[in-house]
C-alpha positions in Angstrom: -6.8 -19.8 7.2 -7.8 -21.3 3.9 -7.8 -19.2 0.7 -5.8 -16.0 1.0 -7.6 -14.1 -1.7 -10.5 -13.0 0.4 -12.9 -10.6 -1.4 -15.3 -10.9 1.6 -12.5 -9.8 4.0 -11.6 -6.8 1.8 -15.2 -5.9 1.5 -15.6 -6.1 5.2 -12.7 -3.9 5.9 -14.0 -1.4 3.4 -17.5 -1.5 4.9 -16.1 -1.0 8.4 -14.0 1.9 7.3 -16.9 3.7 5.7 -19.8 2.8 8.1 -18.2 3.0 11.6 -16.6 6.5 11.7 -19.3 7.7 14.0 -17.9 5.5 16.8 -14.3 5.8 15.7 -11.4 7.9 16.8 -10.6 10.3 14.0 -7.1 9.9 12.5 -5.1 13.0 12.7 -4.4 13.1 8.9 -3.7 16.8 8.9 -1.4 17.0 12.0 1.2 19.7 12.1 4.3 19.0 10.0 7.3 17.6 11.8 10.0 20.0 13.1 12.5 17.5 14.3 13.8 14.0 13.4 11.3 11.5 14.8 12.4 9.1 17.6 12.4 5.5 16.4 11.8 2.6 18.8 13.1 -0.9 17.7 13.2 -4.4 19.1 16.5 -5.5 17.6 17.8 -6.8 20.9 14.4 -8.3 21.9 13.5 -5.4 24.1 12.2 -2.0 23.1 15.0 0.5 22.8 15.6 3.9 21.1 17.4 3.2 17.8 20.2 5.5 19.0 20.9 3.3 22.0 21.3 0.0 20.1 25.1 -0.9 19.7 24.9 -2.2 16.2 24.0 -1.0 12.7 20.2 -1.0 12.3 17.8 0.6 9.8 14.1 0.9 10.6 11.6 2.0 8.0 8.3 3.0 9.6 4.9 2.0 8.2 4.2 5.7 7.5 7.4 6.0 5.5 6.6 2.8 3.6 3.2 4.2 2.7 4.6 7.6 1.7 7.0 6.1 -0.8 4.5 3.5 -2.1 6.7 0.6 -1.0 4.9 -2.7 -0.9 7.5 -5.3 -2.0 11.3 -5.9 -1.7 11.9 -4.1 -5.0 10.4 -0.9 -3.6 12.5 -0.5 -0.4 15.5 -2.9 -0.3 17.7 -0.3 -2.1 16.9 2.3 0.5 18.7 0.2 3.2 22.5 0.8 3.3 24.4 -2.2 2.1 21.4 -4.3 1.2 20.8 -5.9 -2.2 18.0 -7.9 -3.9 18.5 -10.8 -6.3 15.4 -11.8 -8.1 14.1 -13.1 -11.5 10.5 -13.8 -10.7 7.9 -12.6 -8.1 8.1 -14.9 -5.1 11.7 -16.0 -5.7 14.0 -13.5 -4.0 17.5 -13.7 -2.4 18.5 -10.9 0.0 22.1 -9.9 0.6 23.7 -7.7 3.4 27.2 -6.4 3.4 28.0 -8.6 0.4 27.7 -11.9 2.2 26.6 -14.1 -0.7 28.3 -16.8 -2.7 25.3 -18.2 -4.5 24.6 -21.2 -2.2 21.1 -22.7 -1.6 20.6 -21.7 2.0 20.0 -18.1 3.2 22.6 -15.8 4.6 20.0 -13.4 6.0 17.5 -14.5 8.7 13.8 -13.4 8.5 11.4 -12.8 11.3 7.7 -11.9 11.3 7.1 -10.5 14.7 8.2 -13.4 17.0 8.3 -16.0 14.3 11.5 -17.1 12.5 10.3 -17.7 8.9 11.8 -19.8 6.1 14.1 -22.8 6.1 17.7 -22.6 7.4 18.8 -25.7 5.6 20.5 -26.3 2.3 18.0 -28.9 1.2 14.9 -26.8 0.6 16.0 -23.7 -1.4 15.8 -21.3 1.6 18.2 -18.8 -0.1 15.8 -17.9 -2.9 12.5 -17.9 -0.9 12.8 -14.8 1.3 9.3 -13.9 2.3 8.3 -10.8 0.3 5.4 -9.8 2.5 3.3 -6.8 1.4 4.1 -4.0 3.8 0.5 -2.7 4.1 -0.4 -2.2 7.8 3.1 -2.8 8.9 4.3 -0.9 12.0 7.9 -1.0 10.6 10.5 -3.1 8.9 13.8 -3.5 10.8 17.1 -4.5 9.1 19.9 -5.6 11.4 23.3 -5.6 9.7 26.0 -8.0 10.7 25.6 -11.5 12.3 22.7 -12.0 14.7 23.6 -15.5 15.9 23.3 -14.7 19.6 19.7 -13.7 19.8 18.3 -14.9 16.5 20.2 -18.1 15.8 21.1 -19.8 12.6 21.5 -18.4 9.0 21.7 -14.7 10.1 25.3 -14.5 8.8 24.9 -11.2 7.0 22.1 -9.9 9.2 18.3 -10.1 9.8 15.1 -8.7 8.2 12.3 -8.3 10.7 8.7 -7.5 9.8 6.8 -5.9 12.8 3.1 -5.9 12.2 0.6 -3.5 13.9 -0.9 -4.9 17.1 -4.6 -4.6 17.9 -5.4 -1.5 19.9 -8.1 -1.7 22.6 -8.4 2.1 23.0 -10.4 2.9 19.9 -11.9 1.8 16.6 -9.9 2.6 13.5 -9.7 1.6 9.9 -8.5 2.4 6.5 -9.4 1.5 2.9 -7.0 2.1 0.0 -7.6 1.8 -3.8 -4.7 2.1 -6.2 -4.4 2.2 -9.9 -1.1 1.9 -12.0 0.0 2.1 -15.6 3.4 0.5 -16.3 5.2 1.2 -19.6 5.1 -1.8 -22.0 2.2 -3.3 -20.0 -1.5 -3.0 -19.2 -3.3 -1.3 -16.2 -2.9 -2.8 -12.8 -3.9 -1.9 -9.2 -4.7 -3.0 -5.7 -7.3 -2.7 -3.0 -6.3 -2.9 0.6 -8.2 -2.5 3.9 -7.7 -2.7 7.7 -10.1 -2.6 10.6 -9.3 -2.4 14.3 -12.0 -3.1 16.9 -11.9 -3.0 20.7 -13.5 -5.8 22.5 -14.2 -4.1 25.8 -11.3 -2.3 27.6 -8.9 -5.2 27.7 -9.0 -6.8 24.3 -9.0 -6.0 20.6 -9.0 -7.6 17.2 -7.3 -6.3 14.0 -8.0 -7.6 10.5 -6.4 -6.6 7.2 -6.4 -7.8 3.7 -5.0 -6.9 0.3 -5.2 -7.9 -3.3 -2.7 -6.5 -5.8 -2.5 -7.1 -9.5 0.9 -6.5 -11.2 0.6 -6.8 -15.0 3.5 -8.2 -16.8 6.0 -6.2 -18.9 7.9 -9.0 -20.7 6.7 -10.3 -24.1 7.5 -13.7 -25.8 7.3 -13.3 -29.6 8.2 -16.9 -30.0 4.9 -17.9 -28.5 3.1 -14.8 -29.5 2.4 -14.1 -25.8 2.2 -10.6 -24.2 2.9 -9.7 -20.6 4.1 -13.2 -19.7 5.4 -12.2 -16.2 2.1 -10.8 -14.7 1.8 -11.4 -11.0 -0.7 -11.2 -8.2 -0.1 -10.6 -4.4 -3.1 -11.5 -2.2 -3.0 -11.7 1.6 -4.7 -11.3 4.9 -3.7 -10.9 8.6 -5.8 -11.5 11.7 -4.6 -10.6 15.2 -6.2 -10.8 18.6 -4.8 -9.1 21.7 -5.9 -9.6 25.3 -4.4 -7.5 28.2 -6.4 -8.2 31.4 -3.8 -6.4 33.6 -0.8 -4.2 33.1 1.3 -7.2 33.8 -0.1 -9.8 31.4 -0.5 -9.7 27.6 -1.3 -12.4 25.1 -1.4 -12.0 21.3 -2.6 -14.5 18.8 -2.0 -13.8 15.1 -2.3 -15.4 11.7 -0.6 -14.2 8.5 -1.3 -15.5 5.0 -0.1 -14.4 1.6 -0.1 -15.9 -1.9 2.2 -14.7 -4.8 1.3 -16.1 -8.2 3.2 -15.2 -11.3 2.7 -16.3 -14.9 6.4 -16.4 -15.7 9.8 -14.9 -15.1 10.6 -11.2 -15.2 13.7 -11.9 -17.4 14.9 -10.6 -20.7 17.0 -12.8 -23.0 20.3 -11.1 -23.9 23.6 -11.7 -25.6 25.9 -13.1 -22.9 28.8 -10.8 -24.0 27.1 -7.5 -24.7 24.0 -7.9 -22.5 22.0 -6.5 -25.4 18.4 -7.9 -26.0 18.3 -10.7 -28.6 14.6 -10.3 -29.6 13.9 -6.7 -28.8 13.4 -4.7 -25.6 11.7 -6.6 -22.7 11.4 -9.9 -24.6 12.3 -13.6 -24.0 11.9 -16.8 -26.0 10.4 -19.9 -24.3 8.8 -23.1 -25.5 6.3 -23.1 -22.6 5.3 -20.8 -19.9 7.0 -21.0 -16.5 4.4 -20.1 -13.8 5.4 -19.9 -10.1 3.2 -19.8 -7.0 4.4 -19.2 -3.5 2.2 -19.5 -0.4 3.0 -18.2 3.1 1.2 -19.2 6.3 2.3 -18.0 9.8 0.5 -18.7 13.1 1.8 -17.4 16.4 0.8 -17.1 20.0 2.9 -14.8 22.2 2.4 -14.4 25.9 4.2 -11.8 28.1 4.0 -11.7 31.9 5.8 -9.1 34.1 6.9 -10.6 37.4 8.5 -7.3 38.5 12.0 -8.6 38.7 11.8 -9.8 35.1 9.4 -10.3 32.2 8.7 -13.8 30.9 7.9 -14.1 27.1 6.7 -17.3 25.5 6.5 -17.3 21.7 5.0 -20.4 19.9 4.8 -20.5 16.1 3.8 -22.8 13.3 4.6 -21.7 9.8 4.4 -23.2 6.3 5.8 -22.2 2.9 4.8 -23.9 -0.3 6.2 -23.3 -3.8 4.8 -24.8 -7.1 6.8 -24.1 -10.2 6.8 -25.3 -13.8 10.2 -24.8 -15.5 10.7 -24.9 -19.2 13.6 -27.3 -19.7 13.3 -27.6 -23.5 16.7 -26.0 -24.3 18.5 -28.5 -22.1 16.6 -31.7 -22.8 14.5 -31.1 -25.9 17.1 -31.8 -28.6 18.2 -35.0 -26.9 14.6 -36.2 -26.5 13.8 -35.3 -30.1 16.9 -37.2 -31.4 16.3 -40.3 -29.3 12.6 -40.6 -29.7 12.3 -39.4 -33.3 9.6 -36.8 -32.7 9.7 -33.1 -31.9 9.6 -32.7 -28.1 10.2 -30.2 -25.5 10.7 -30.8 -21.8 9.4 -29.4 -18.5 10.2 -29.8 -14.8 7.4 -29.7 -12.4 8.6 -28.8 -8.9 6.7 -28.5 -5.6 8.3 -27.6 -2.4 6.8 -27.6 1.1 8.3 -26.4 4.3 6.6 -26.9 7.7 8.2 -25.3 10.7 7.4 -25.4 14.5 9.2 -23.0 16.8 9.1 -22.4 20.5 11.1 -19.7 22.4 11.0 -18.8 26.0 13.0 -15.9 27.4 13.2 -14.0 30.7 14.4 -10.4 30.6 15.2 -8.0 33.4 13.9 -4.4 33.5 16.1 -1.5 32.9 18.7 -1.4 35.7 22.5 -1.3 36.3 22.8 -4.9 35.1 20.3 -5.8 32.4 20.1 -9.4 31.5 18.2 -11.8 29.2 18.2 -15.6 29.2 16.3 -17.9 26.9 15.8 -21.3 25.3 14.8 -22.1 21.7 13.6 -25.1 19.8 12.6 -25.5 16.2 11.8 -28.4 13.9 11.5 -28.3 10.2 9.8 -30.9 7.9 10.6 -30.2 4.3 9.6 -32.0 1.1 11.0 -31.3 -2.4 9.6 -33.1 -5.4 10.7 -32.8 -9.0 9.3 -34.4 -12.1 10.9 -34.2 -15.6 8.6 -35.0 -18.5 8.7 -34.8 -22.3 6.2 -32.2 -23.5 4.5 -32.3 -26.9 5.3 -29.4 -29.3 2.1 -30.2 -31.3 -0.3 -29.6 -28.5 1.8 -27.7 -25.8 2.1 -28.0 -23.0 0.6 -31.5 -22.7 2.8 -34.3 -21.5 3.7 -36.5 -24.5 1.9 -39.9 -24.3 4.0 -42.4 -22.3 6.8 -39.8 -21.7 5.8 -38.4 -18.3 8.0 -39.0 -15.3 11.2 -39.5 -17.1 13.0 -38.6 -13.9 11.2 -38.2 -10.6 13.1 -37.1 -7.5 11.6 -36.8 -4.0 13.6 -35.3 -1.2 12.1 -35.3 2.3 14.3 -33.9 5.0 14.0 -32.9 8.6 15.9 -30.3 10.6 15.8 -29.8 14.4 17.7 -27.4 16.7 17.9 -26.8 20.4 19.6 -23.7 21.7 20.2 -21.8 24.9 21.2 -18.1 24.9 22.0 -15.3 27.3 22.8 -11.6 27.0 24.0 -9.2 29.7 24.5 -5.4 29.6 26.4 -3.9 32.5 26.2 -0.1 33.0 29.6 0.8 34.6 28.5 4.4 34.6 25.5 6.3 33.3 27.4 6.8 30.1 29.4 3.6 29.6 28.1 0.0 29.3 29.2 -3.3 27.8 26.9 -5.9 26.4 28.0 -9.6 26.2 26.0 -12.4 24.8 26.4 -16.1 23.8 24.3 -18.9 22.3 25.0 -22.6 22.3 23.1 -24.5 19.6 22.8 -28.2 18.6 21.2 -29.1 15.3 20.5 -32.4 13.6 19.4 -33.1 10.0 18.2 -36.2 8.1 17.3 -36.6 4.4 16.2 -39.4 2.1 16.3 -39.1 -1.6 14.1 -41.3 -3.8 14.6 -41.4 -7.5 12.8 -43.2 -10.3 12.0 -42.9 -14.0 13.3 -44.1 -17.4 16.3 -41.8 -17.4 17.6 -43.1 -14.0 16.6 -46.7 -14.0 14.8 -48.7 -11.2 13.7 -46.7 -8.2 16.4 -46.2 -5.5 16.6 -44.5 -2.1 19.6 -43.0 -0.5 19.7 -41.2 2.9 22.0 -39.1 4.9 22.3 -37.5 8.3 24.4 -34.9 10.1 24.6 -33.1 13.5 26.6 -30.1 14.8 27.2 -28.2 18.0 27.9 -24.5 17.5 28.7 -21.5 19.8 28.1 -17.9 18.7 28.7 -14.7 20.6 28.5 -10.9 20.5 30.4 -8.3 22.5 29.5 -4.6 22.3 30.9 -1.8 24.4 29.0 1.5 24.2 29.8 5.0 25.4 27.5 8.1 25.4 29.5 11.2 24.6 26.3 13.1 25.5 22.6 12.5 25.8 22.4 12.7 22.0 25.6 11.0 20.8 26.7 7.4 21.2 29.7 5.6 20.0 30.0 1.8 20.0 32.0 -1.2 18.9 30.9 -4.7 18.3 32.4 -8.1 17.6 30.0 -10.9 16.7 29.9 -14.4 15.3 27.2 -15.9 13.1 26.8 -19.3 11.5 24.8 -21.2 8.9 24.1 -24.9 9.5 25.8 -27.6 7.4 24.0 -30.8 6.6 23.9 -34.0 4.5 24.0 -34.0 0.7 21.2 -35.6 -1.2 23.0 -38.0 -3.6 22.2 -40.7 -6.1 23.4 -44.3 -5.3 25.7 -43.9 -8.4 27.6 -41.1 -6.7 31.3 -42.1 -6.4 33.2 -41.9 -3.1 34.8 -38.6 -4.1 31.5 -36.8 -3.8 31.1 -35.4 -0.2 28.3 -37.0 1.8 28.0 -34.0 4.2 29.0 -30.3 4.2 30.0 -28.2 7.2 28.6 -25.1 8.7 30.2 -21.8 7.6 30.7 -18.8 9.9 31.7 -15.2 9.9 33.3 -12.9 12.5 32.1 -9.3 12.2 34.1 -6.3 13.6 32.4 -3.0 13.5 32.5 0.5 15.1 30.0 3.3 14.8 28.5 6.5 16.0 24.9 7.6 16.3 24.0 11.2 17.0 21.1 13.6 17.1 22.4 17.2 16.5 21.0 20.7 16.3 18.2 20.2 18.7 17.3 16.9 17.0 17.0 18.5 13.6 19.8 16.3 12.3 20.3 12.6 12.8 23.5 10.9 11.8 24.6 7.2 11.8 27.9 6.0 10.6 29.4 2.5 10.8 32.7 0.9 9.6 32.9 -2.9 9.5 35.3 -5.7 8.6 34.1 -9.3 8.2 35.9 -12.6 7.7 34.0 -15.5 6.2 35.3 -19.1 6.5 34.3 -22.5 5.2 32.0 -20.8 2.7 29.1 -23.0 1.7 28.9 -23.4 -2.1 26.8 -25.2 -4.6 29.1 -27.2 -6.8 29.2 -29.9 -9.5 31.4 -32.7 -8.3 31.8 -35.6 -10.8 28.6 -34.5 -12.5 26.6 -34.5 -9.2 25.3 -31.2 -7.8 26.2 -31.0 -4.1 26.7 -28.5 -1.3 30.3 -28.2 -0.3 32.7 -26.0 1.6 35.5 -24.1 0.1 37.5 -20.9 0.3 37.4 -17.8 2.5 36.2 -14.3 1.9 36.2 -10.9 3.5 34.0 -7.9 3.4 34.8 -4.4 4.6 33.2 -1.1 4.2 31.4 1.9 5.6 27.6 2.6 5.9 26.0 5.8 6.7 22.6 7.5 7.0 21.7 11.2 7.6 18.3 12.8 8.2 17.8 16.6 8.3 14.7 18.6 9.1 15.7 22.2 8.3 12.3 23.6 8.7 8.8 22.5 9.6 7.5 19.9 7.1 10.7 19.5 5.1 12.7 16.2 5.6 15.9 15.5 3.7 17.6 12.1 4.0 20.5 10.3 2.5 22.0 6.9 3.0 24.9 5.0 1.4 27.3 2.2 1.6 30.8 1.4 0.4 31.4 -2.3 0.4 34.4 -4.3 -0.8 33.5 -8.0 -0.6 35.8 -10.5 -2.2 37.3 -14.0 -2.0 40.5 -14.3 -0.2 41.1 -17.9 -1.4 40.1 -19.8 -4.5 36.9 -21.7 -4.5 37.0 -25.4 -5.7 38.1 -25.3 -9.3 34.7 -26.5 -10.6 33.1 -23.3 -9.2 35.5 -20.9 -10.9 36.0 -18.4 -8.1 39.5 -16.9 -7.8 41.2 -15.1 -5.0 40.3 -11.5 -5.3 37.1 -12.0 -7.2 34.1 -9.9 -6.0 31.4 -11.8 -4.1 28.3 -12.0 -6.4 25.9 -9.1 -6.5 27.9 -6.9 -4.1 27.9 -3.3 -5.3 31.0 -1.3 -4.2 28.8 1.8 -4.0 25.0 2.1 -3.4 22.8 4.7 -1.8 19.7 6.9 -2.0 18.6 10.5 -1.6 15.1 11.5 -0.4 13.3 14.7 0.0 9.7 15.2 1.3 7.9 18.4 2.0 4.4 18.8 3.5 2.6 22.1 4.3 -0.9 23.3 5.3 -2.7 24.7 2.3 -6.1 25.5 3.7 -8.4 24.6 6.5 -7.9 20.8 7.2 -6.0 20.4 3.9 -2.3 19.5 3.8 -0.3 19.1 0.7 2.9 17.0 0.2 5.5 16.4 -2.5 8.5 14.1 -2.5 11.3 12.7 -4.6 13.8 9.8 -4.2 16.9 8.9 -6.1 18.3 5.4 -5.7 21.7 4.3 -7.0 23.0 0.8 -7.3 26.7 0.4 -8.4 28.1 -2.1 -10.8 28.2 -5.7 -9.6 29.4 -9.1 -10.7 27.2 -12.2 -11.3 27.7 -15.7 -9.8 30.9 -17.6 -10.1 31.1 -19.7 -13.3 33.9 -22.0 -14.2 33.3 -21.6 -18.0 32.6 -18.0 -18.6 33.7 -16.4 -15.3 31.7 -13.6 -13.7 29.8 -11.2 -15.8 30.0 -7.5 -14.9 26.6 -5.9 -14.5 26.2 -2.2 -15.1 25.1 0.3 -12.4 21.7 2.0 -12.6 19.9 5.0 -11.0 16.2 5.3 -10.6 14.1 8.4 -9.7 10.7 8.3 -8.0 8.3 11.2 -7.6 5.2 11.6 -5.5 2.6 14.4 -4.6 -0.7 14.5 -3.0 -3.1 16.0 -0.5 -4.6 15.0 2.9 -8.1 16.4 3.7 -9.5 15.4 7.0 -9.5 11.6 6.8 -9.0 11.3 3.1 -5.8 11.1 1.0 -5.1 11.3 -2.7 -1.6 10.7 -4.0 -0.1 10.5 -7.5 3.3 8.9 -8.0 5.9 7.9 -10.6 8.3 5.0 -10.0 11.4 4.7 -12.2 10.9 8.0 -13.9 13.7 7.4 -16.4 12.5 3.9 -17.3 15.8 2.4 -16.4 16.6 -1.3 -17.1 18.1 -2.1 -13.7 19.4 -5.6 -13.5 18.5 -7.7 -10.4 19.9 -11.1 -11.6 21.7 -13.0 -14.3 21.1 -16.6 -15.0 20.1 -19.3 -17.5 23.7 -19.9 -18.7 23.6 -23.0 -20.9 19.9 -23.5 -20.4 18.4 -20.7 -22.5 17.6 -21.0 -26.3 20.1 -19.6 -28.8 22.9 -19.2 -26.2 21.2 -16.4 -24.4 21.4 -15.5 -20.8 18.5 -14.2 -18.7 18.5 -10.8 -17.0 16.1 -10.3 -14.2 14.9 -6.6 -14.5 13.3 -4.0 -12.3 9.8 -2.8 -13.2 9.7 -0.2 -16.0 8.4 3.3 -15.5 5.1 3.1 -13.5 2.6 5.9 -13.0 0.0 5.5 -10.3 -2.9 7.1 -8.4 -3.9 6.2 -4.9 -7.1 7.1 -3.0 -7.6 6.2 0.7 -10.0 6.9 3.6 -9.2 6.4 7.3 -10.6 7.1 10.7 
């Protein structure tokens, strides 16, 4: 797959959706409104199960629900998941947090899967923490969020939990397709919109192909009066997916898939504010930069999954190759401009060009028994990452920005190639002592190895030098989960599980003194939880409630040791709380739902002094209270016409920013957003009007730029202002 922006693909999907209905299977767009809570099937434990039967806390958002609430990106749906938070300052740069497990390090605490593919780097050498894949949810079957460590079945870096994108598979039974056109108007911005299409085609009775594509324009809403620039944070999401399925018999299935997406943004979605009052310095939704700071992130995922049923067990082989590339241009004038101007006697700014590339091969083989008194699963896993990080600091002319000043390019150039490999074996068994009581026990043994080599050159660091490092670890993780069915509709469970995040070598300059650690260790958590899942009142009510307690040891932290930025370990933390979700269908067509979380996540030991975290401090960006309320109503209005209305309220409580040894943590205020939607289905057509962030709230997603922003400002990453949209779609 080459370019991801594919007008020909979108045009093909649109053409298919409009031309082929005569041979298609008509979508039941005006089916009878639901009268009960819909059953949800998930693959959290790598086999299909009813959500009610999974002995852990899981949220699943269906593709239909994502479409109804107009949720395409993390910002649209993360706050609808109990205990989940998003930290972001620019499209394509996102950190996800579950149950407060976050201390600001550079490797992720939440694992991410796309179908059978683990995506993103698990190391601390390639910025995995802030590059969670923000895939557009168009044509997704569902998004699953598994809370708590998933180290047994999903491996490294799933300390806080796992996010799993499940894409729609090709369907050999009939033709189908959909085309969707969307237009939006965001306050303090210009018009934006998207076009999306999907087409499914059988290839005989045993095979099918599914192709989808999308192109979404998000105009910016931040202005820069210093440069006279408007809408400096505009972004574009473009992507395509291709999937082929072949099922020659009931026992054998093979699926080949390719996923690609580009996210391009012109600059950060941050507002410059007073560091004490958090009030804007230059007016609402403004920032001051010397140069623009574009960012482009590219995702590519290729997978082949084969499944053969031997009768006594099913064998699954999943082979994946995935890449991620990020290209950024950071304005570093506030940090280096005054020094360069003073030393060289001419007005200069500074910029850092950074390109990052991750390449990841993964192979997993597992054998799983069918449903029986003793259900078992065994597997083997291998992955290899090849990562390359390159940074180039240059002086930039203020006379003809942003050109590199003559003779002043490459003042400091850093190249950091690194490799990571991991072998693992895992097993999980579930023994049914009775038809109501069973116990699940699983374990995983992993061995990982890392190497890195840092090459530096340039006028600011002297002659070129190379310094390398290596590390290896053996880790065992486990999960134990007893479960008891009080009735056919109510299950109680408990779970104890361990998760880990790999350590690794530190990338150091040859000038680094002996006191600077050459390696850092893995950190781990132990999670204790108990919960209940129940369908009540003839399945008109669904309830899920979980209480948890987590201990976190050897926390990985990004620290400054003797003026060298390194990964290190320090301190312990705990997180405890309650999560819940309720869905109620009181009458046909009316669905009411609520979810919420109370989380108390804090340090239980001081961090190293240079980080500034103290015993009792809140873990960064963990809101004590968060939740959402949703109401949707649909009803038949005339022959083949169905109307619908809906509303959502989302609340994010106050949080604290990252640890800082100079200014401490900053308290970030709570915010509440309201979304509205209404529309009509007529046969195979839909029209929907919607409003996001009705009250035009300035919700804060991140705080950064301390000491690196002009005029002593700090930068607040903000949610999108009030947006009004209209969507038209046709399907068959």
